[in-house]
DRENGUZA-283709 format. One record per residue: residue in one letter; residue number from 0; x, y, z of N, C-alpha, C, O in turn. Coordinates in Angstrom, 3 decimals. Example, Ala and Ser with C-alpha at 12.3 -4.5 7.8 and 13.67 -1.06 7.14 Angstrom:
BEGIN
{rec "A"; 0; {13.190; -5.690; 7.800}; {12.300; -4.500; 7.800}; {13.200; -3.300; 7.800}; {14.236; -3.319; 8.465}}
{rec "S"; 1; {12.850; -2.250; 7.080}; {13.670; -1.060; 7.140}; {12.900; 0.030; 7.870}; {13.409; 1.138; 8.039}}
! end
This chain:
BEGIN
{rec "M"; 0; {-15.329; 63.655; -41.854}; {-15.173; 65.059; -42.086}; {-13.998; 65.267; -43.198}; {-14.067; 65.540; -44.396}}
{rec "I"; 1; {-12.936; 65.039; -42.365}; {-11.665; 65.095; -43.128}; {-11.364; 64.126; -44.242}; {-10.804; 64.377; -45.309}}
{rec "N"; 2; {-12.004; 62.556; -43.652}; {-11.827; 61.569; -44.447}; {-12.737; 62.268; -46.120}; {-12.177; 62.452; -47.200}}
{rec "I"; 3; {-14.057; 62.493; -45.830}; {-14.410; 63.222; -47.049}; {-13.681; 64.288; -47.503}; {-13.732; 64.391; -48.728}}
{rec "A"; 4; {-12.924; 65.240; -46.866}; {-12.228; 66.344; -47.112}; {-11.139; 65.590; -48.548}; {-11.077; 66.029; -49.697}}
{rec "Y"; 5; {-10.434; 64.435; -48.007}; {-9.334; 63.653; -48.785}; {-10.172; 62.908; -50.209}; {-9.579; 62.421; -51.172}}
{rec "G"; 6; {-11.018; 62.946; -50.113}; {-12.345; 62.263; -51.349}; {-11.680; 62.116; -52.439}; {-11.829; 61.015; -52.969}}
{rec "N"; 7; {-10.681; 63.181; -53.199}; {-10.236; 63.246; -54.211}; {-8.738; 63.072; -54.317}; {-8.170; 63.145; -55.407}}
{rec "G"; 8; {-7.952; 62.790; -52.920}; {-6.939; 62.304; -52.889}; {-6.043; 63.454; -52.543}; {-4.843; 63.202; -52.429}}
{rec "E"; 9; {-6.479; 64.739; -52.352}; {-5.536; 65.930; -51.749}; {-6.783; 66.682; -51.327}; {-7.880; 66.731; -51.884}}
{rec "L"; 10; {-6.285; 67.352; -50.027}; {-7.218; 68.536; -49.200}; {-6.885; 70.062; -49.779}; {-5.860; 70.721; -49.607}}
{rec "H"; 11; {-8.020; 70.386; -50.479}; {-8.140; 71.531; -51.367}; {-8.204; 72.770; -50.214}; {-8.906; 72.462; -49.251}}
{rec "I"; 12; {-7.583; 74.146; -50.140}; {-7.719; 74.790; -49.195}; {-9.100; 75.183; -48.721}; {-9.243; 75.498; -47.540}}
{rec "N"; 13; {-10.120; 75.188; -49.543}; {-11.371; 75.445; -48.851}; {-11.644; 74.491; -47.805}; {-12.123; 74.845; -46.728}}
{rec "K"; 14; {-11.405; 73.495; -48.033}; {-11.825; 72.128; -47.195}; {-11.198; 72.239; -45.901}; {-11.659; 71.947; -44.797}}
{rec "K"; 15; {-9.837; 72.806; -46.284}; {-9.301; 72.800; -45.145}; {-9.781; 73.701; -44.190}; {-10.060; 73.535; -43.002}}
{rec "E"; 16; {-9.846; 75.001; -45.147}; {-10.432; 76.021; -43.971}; {-11.817; 75.832; -43.253}; {-12.157; 76.489; -42.269}}
{rec "L"; 17; {-12.683; 74.725; -43.939}; {-13.981; 74.499; -43.248}; {-13.704; 73.608; -42.224}; {-14.425; 73.378; -41.253}}
{rec "I"; 18; {-12.586; 73.099; -42.494}; {-12.010; 71.918; -41.103}; {-11.810; 72.760; -39.967}; {-12.396; 72.590; -38.898}}
{rec "E"; 19; {-11.067; 73.575; -40.171}; {-10.476; 74.609; -39.001}; {-11.721; 75.401; -38.407}; {-11.913; 75.332; -37.193}}
{rec "F"; 20; {-12.635; 76.205; -39.265}; {-13.662; 76.869; -38.749}; {-14.590; 75.879; -38.042}; {-15.179; 76.382; -37.086}}
{rec "V"; 21; {-14.912; 74.350; -38.327}; {-15.960; 73.449; -37.374}; {-15.234; 73.283; -36.508}; {-15.732; 73.403; -35.389}}
{rec "T"; 22; {-13.484; 72.874; -36.604}; {-12.812; 73.012; -35.192}; {-12.556; 73.707; -34.311}; {-12.499; 73.223; -33.180}}
{rec "D"; 23; {-12.308; 75.120; -34.532}; {-12.549; 76.308; -33.772}; {-13.872; 76.391; -33.161}; {-13.919; 76.782; -31.995}}
{rec "K"; 24; {-15.205; 76.017; -33.901}; {-16.604; 76.440; -33.394}; {-16.754; 75.574; -32.365}; {-17.239; 75.903; -31.283}}
{rec "L"; 25; {-16.236; 74.113; -32.723}; {-16.925; 73.008; -31.668}; {-15.471; 73.179; -30.673}; {-15.201; 72.218; -29.952}}
{rec "E"; 26; {-14.809; 74.053; -30.650}; {-13.774; 73.842; -29.693}; {-13.184; 72.408; -29.637}; {-13.137; 71.818; -28.558}}
{rec "I"; 27; {-12.804; 71.928; -30.606}; {-11.979; 70.938; -30.960}; {-10.291; 71.201; -30.688}; {-9.649; 72.068; -31.281}}
{rec "N"; 28; {-9.735; 70.284; -29.689}; {-8.116; 70.547; -29.680}; {-7.663; 70.385; -31.283}; {-8.134; 69.451; -31.932}}
{rec "S"; 29; {-6.795; 71.263; -31.851}; {-6.235; 71.348; -32.790}; {-5.236; 70.224; -33.221}; {-5.088; 69.818; -34.373}}
{rec "S"; 30; {-4.613; 69.812; -32.170}; {-3.979; 68.526; -32.450}; {-4.742; 67.459; -32.761}; {-4.126; 66.663; -33.470}}
{rec "Y"; 31; {-5.748; 67.165; -32.527}; {-6.936; 65.978; -32.959}; {-7.135; 66.331; -34.194}; {-6.927; 65.417; -34.993}}
{rec "T"; 32; {-7.492; 67.413; -34.685}; {-7.595; 67.423; -36.175}; {-6.059; 67.424; -36.966}; {-5.938; 67.225; -38.175}}
{rec "K"; 33; {-5.287; 67.603; -36.330}; {-3.711; 67.384; -36.982}; {-3.643; 65.822; -37.227}; {-3.281; 65.215; -38.235}}
{rec "E"; 34; {-4.104; 65.342; -35.988}; {-3.623; 63.559; -36.309}; {-4.327; 63.150; -37.144}; {-3.888; 62.472; -38.073}}
{rec "F"; 35; {-5.868; 63.534; -36.987}; {-7.027; 62.734; -38.304}; {-6.239; 63.154; -39.561}; {-6.130; 62.338; -40.477}}
{rec "K"; 36; {-5.603; 64.555; -39.675}; {-5.629; 64.413; -41.206}; {-4.256; 63.874; -41.575}; {-3.934; 63.751; -42.757}}
{rec "N"; 37; {-3.317; 63.502; -40.417}; {-2.334; 62.532; -40.751}; {-2.685; 61.026; -40.972}; {-2.245; 60.373; -41.918}}
{rec "I"; 38; {-3.308; 60.662; -40.256}; {-4.247; 59.271; -40.342}; {-4.695; 59.088; -41.869}; {-4.444; 58.064; -42.506}}
{rec "A"; 39; {-5.548; 60.450; -42.510}; {-5.826; 60.396; -43.751}; {-5.211; 60.059; -44.744}; {-5.524; 59.404; -45.738}}
{rec "Q"; 40; {-3.838; 60.800; -44.251}; {-2.704; 60.839; -45.783}; {-2.206; 59.561; -45.514}; {-1.917; 58.934; -46.533}}
{rec "T"; 41; {-2.059; 59.108; -44.684}; {-1.612; 57.840; -44.501}; {-2.232; 56.567; -45.025}; {-1.684; 55.680; -45.680}}
{rec "L"; 42; {-3.772; 56.666; -44.512}; {-4.576; 55.313; -45.536}; {-4.724; 55.926; -46.912}; {-5.408; 55.145; -47.574}}
{rec "L"; 43; {-4.298; 57.243; -47.811}; {-4.462; 57.750; -48.727}; {-3.087; 56.668; -49.584}; {-3.181; 55.993; -50.609}}
{rec "A"; 44; {-1.951; 56.872; -48.704}; {-0.825; 56.367; -49.264}; {-0.890; 55.151; -49.191}; {0.132; 54.716; -49.722}}
{rec "L"; 45; {-1.717; 54.070; -48.714}; {-1.992; 52.780; -48.285}; {-2.603; 52.153; -49.369}; {-2.335; 51.037; -49.815}}
{rec "I"; 46; {-3.664; 53.151; -49.869}; {-4.578; 52.805; -50.693}; {-3.786; 53.161; -52.401}; {-4.475; 52.889; -53.384}}
{rec "N"; 47; {-2.555; 53.677; -52.592}; {-2.129; 54.239; -53.993}; {-1.111; 53.056; -53.637}; {-0.716; 52.630; -54.722}}
{rec "K"; 48; {-0.571; 52.410; -52.703}; {0.415; 51.189; -52.371}; {-0.167; 49.802; -52.745}; {0.530; 48.830; -53.036}}
{rec "Q"; 49; {-1.365; 49.815; -52.711}; {-2.146; 48.583; -53.061}; {-2.670; 48.643; -54.390}; {-3.168; 47.657; -54.934}}
{rec "K"; 50; {-2.567; 49.886; -54.990}; {-3.001; 49.773; -56.442}; {-1.530; 49.415; -57.317}; {-1.407; 49.010; -58.473}}
{rec "W"; 51; {-0.580; 49.706; -56.376}; {1.004; 49.762; -57.420}; {0.826; 48.067; -57.345}; {0.646; 47.290; -58.282}}
{rec "A"; 52; {0.938; 47.789; -55.937}; {1.264; 46.370; -55.718}; {0.480; 45.283; -56.601}; {0.991; 44.207; -56.911}}
{rec "E"; 53; {-0.868; 45.691; -56.991}; {-1.502; 45.080; -57.581}; {-1.603; 44.892; -58.965}; {-2.495; 44.354; -59.620}}
{rec "T"; 54; {-0.197; 45.597; -59.426}; {0.092; 45.549; -61.015}; {1.457; 44.123; -60.750}; {1.753; 43.325; -61.640}}
{rec "L"; 55; {2.018; 44.128; -59.495}; {2.849; 42.794; -59.651}; {2.090; 41.345; -59.967}; {0.925; 41.015; -60.191}}
{rec "P"; 56; {3.413; 40.630; -59.861}; {2.655; 39.356; -60.187}; {2.212; 38.834; -58.768}; {2.647; 38.977; -57.626}}
{rec "Y"; 57; {1.377; 38.307; -59.223}; {0.051; 37.843; -57.932}; {1.201; 37.646; -56.573}; {1.260; 38.561; -55.751}}
{rec "N"; 58; {2.252; 36.188; -56.373}; {2.527; 36.143; -55.394}; {2.933; 36.960; -54.516}; {2.572; 37.006; -53.340}}
{rec "E"; 59; {4.065; 37.958; -55.315}; {4.599; 39.120; -54.705}; {3.388; 40.559; -54.289}; {3.454; 41.435; -53.427}}
{rec "A"; 60; {2.465; 40.290; -55.236}; {1.509; 41.699; -54.795}; {0.892; 41.115; -53.335}; {1.042; 41.790; -52.316}}
{rec "Q"; 61; {0.129; 39.711; -53.294}; {-0.506; 38.997; -52.035}; {0.790; 39.792; -50.941}; {0.608; 40.815; -50.280}}
{rec "E"; 62; {1.768; 39.171; -50.991}; {3.070; 39.592; -49.645}; {2.390; 40.881; -49.104}; {1.726; 40.934; -48.069}}
{rec "I"; 63; {2.694; 42.091; -50.097}; {2.732; 43.204; -49.985}; {1.136; 43.396; -49.161}; {1.010; 43.769; -47.995}}
{rec "I"; 64; {0.100; 43.065; -50.027}; {-1.187; 43.631; -50.058}; {-1.681; 43.175; -48.457}; {-2.556; 43.790; -47.848}}
{rec "K"; 65; {-0.993; 42.056; -47.939}; {-1.075; 41.100; -46.407}; {-0.566; 42.460; -45.482}; {-1.286; 42.853; -44.564}}
{rec "D"; 66; {0.664; 43.106; -45.781}; {1.326; 43.957; -44.940}; {0.246; 45.219; -45.103}; {0.071; 45.814; -44.040}}
{rec "I"; 67; {-0.477; 45.716; -46.188}; {-1.140; 46.697; -46.115}; {-2.263; 46.710; -45.234}; {-2.579; 47.668; -44.529}}
{rec "N"; 68; {-2.902; 45.530; -45.304}; {-4.122; 45.342; -44.599}; {-3.736; 45.465; -42.913}; {-4.415; 45.980; -42.025}}
{rec "K"; 69; {-2.711; 44.954; -42.841}; {-2.027; 44.865; -41.168}; {-1.905; 46.357; -40.949}; {-2.274; 46.759; -39.845}}
{rec "D"; 70; {-1.450; 47.241; -41.817}; {-1.329; 48.563; -41.329}; {-2.554; 49.136; -41.178}; {-2.844; 49.915; -40.270}}
{rec "R"; 71; {-3.344; 48.736; -42.123}; {-4.769; 49.353; -42.184}; {-5.765; 49.057; -40.737}; {-6.626; 49.676; -40.113}}
{rec "E"; 72; {-5.155; 47.882; -40.652}; {-6.043; 47.392; -39.319}; {-5.159; 48.232; -37.791}; {-5.680; 48.438; -36.695}}
{rec "F"; 73; {-4.219; 48.458; -38.068}; {-3.174; 49.373; -37.114}; {-4.174; 50.569; -37.270}; {-5.000; 50.782; -36.382}}
{rec "L"; 74; {-4.106; 51.351; -38.394}; {-4.595; 52.505; -38.424}; {-5.924; 52.916; -37.800}; {-6.156; 53.948; -37.169}}
{rec "V"; 75; {-6.700; 51.983; -38.076}; {-8.393; 51.638; -37.631}; {-8.403; 51.642; -35.783}; {-9.111; 52.364; -35.082}}
{rec "N"; 76; {-7.363; 50.577; -35.293}; {-7.252; 50.814; -34.026}; {-6.752; 51.932; -33.453}; {-7.118; 52.257; -32.323}}
{rec "N"; 77; {-5.950; 52.584; -34.082}; {-5.344; 54.039; -33.064}; {-6.475; 55.102; -33.515}; {-6.798; 55.948; -32.681}}
{rec "T"; 78; {-6.978; 55.108; -34.542}; {-8.093; 55.542; -35.047}; {-9.147; 55.805; -33.815}; {-9.346; 56.861; -33.214}}
{rec "K"; 79; {-9.792; 54.463; -33.612}; {-10.550; 54.434; -32.533}; {-9.905; 54.825; -31.018}; {-10.548; 55.501; -30.215}}
{rec "D"; 80; {-8.632; 54.342; -30.753}; {-8.260; 55.031; -29.400}; {-8.221; 56.536; -29.574}; {-8.459; 56.939; -28.435}}
{rec "L"; 81; {-8.072; 57.498; -30.279}; {-7.681; 58.495; -30.738}; {-9.261; 59.094; -30.270}; {-9.333; 59.979; -29.416}}
{rec "I"; 82; {-10.444; 58.547; -30.886}; {-11.638; 59.077; -30.221}; {-11.810; 58.674; -29.221}; {-12.277; 59.485; -28.421}}
{rec "L"; 83; {-11.643; 57.783; -28.899}; {-12.196; 57.637; -27.163}; {-11.204; 58.328; -26.029}; {-11.512; 58.498; -24.849}}
{rec "V"; 84; {-9.534; 58.806; -26.847}; {-9.145; 59.731; -25.740}; {-9.901; 61.275; -25.811}; {-9.948; 62.117; -24.914}}
{rec "G"; 85; {-10.538; 61.351; -27.347}; {-10.816; 62.558; -27.168}; {-12.150; 62.569; -26.359}; {-12.668; 63.639; -26.037}}
! end
């Protein structure tokens, strides 16, 4: 739900309020919601960084994109761990 809420690159106040409402109704610890928001923001930053890197010369871009992919994999693994803990 949080990833969808960030679909256009930012979290609109209405979507934020809906997430908070659902979180409260399902009695989800708000620290999890905060962490998932942080993950979504980090992923958006990585997407923007990749778009920027793609404007660079090929060899330079490939090194940066390689690092971005490592960061994405790290995020995915941490997200899985957070889901398992929750």
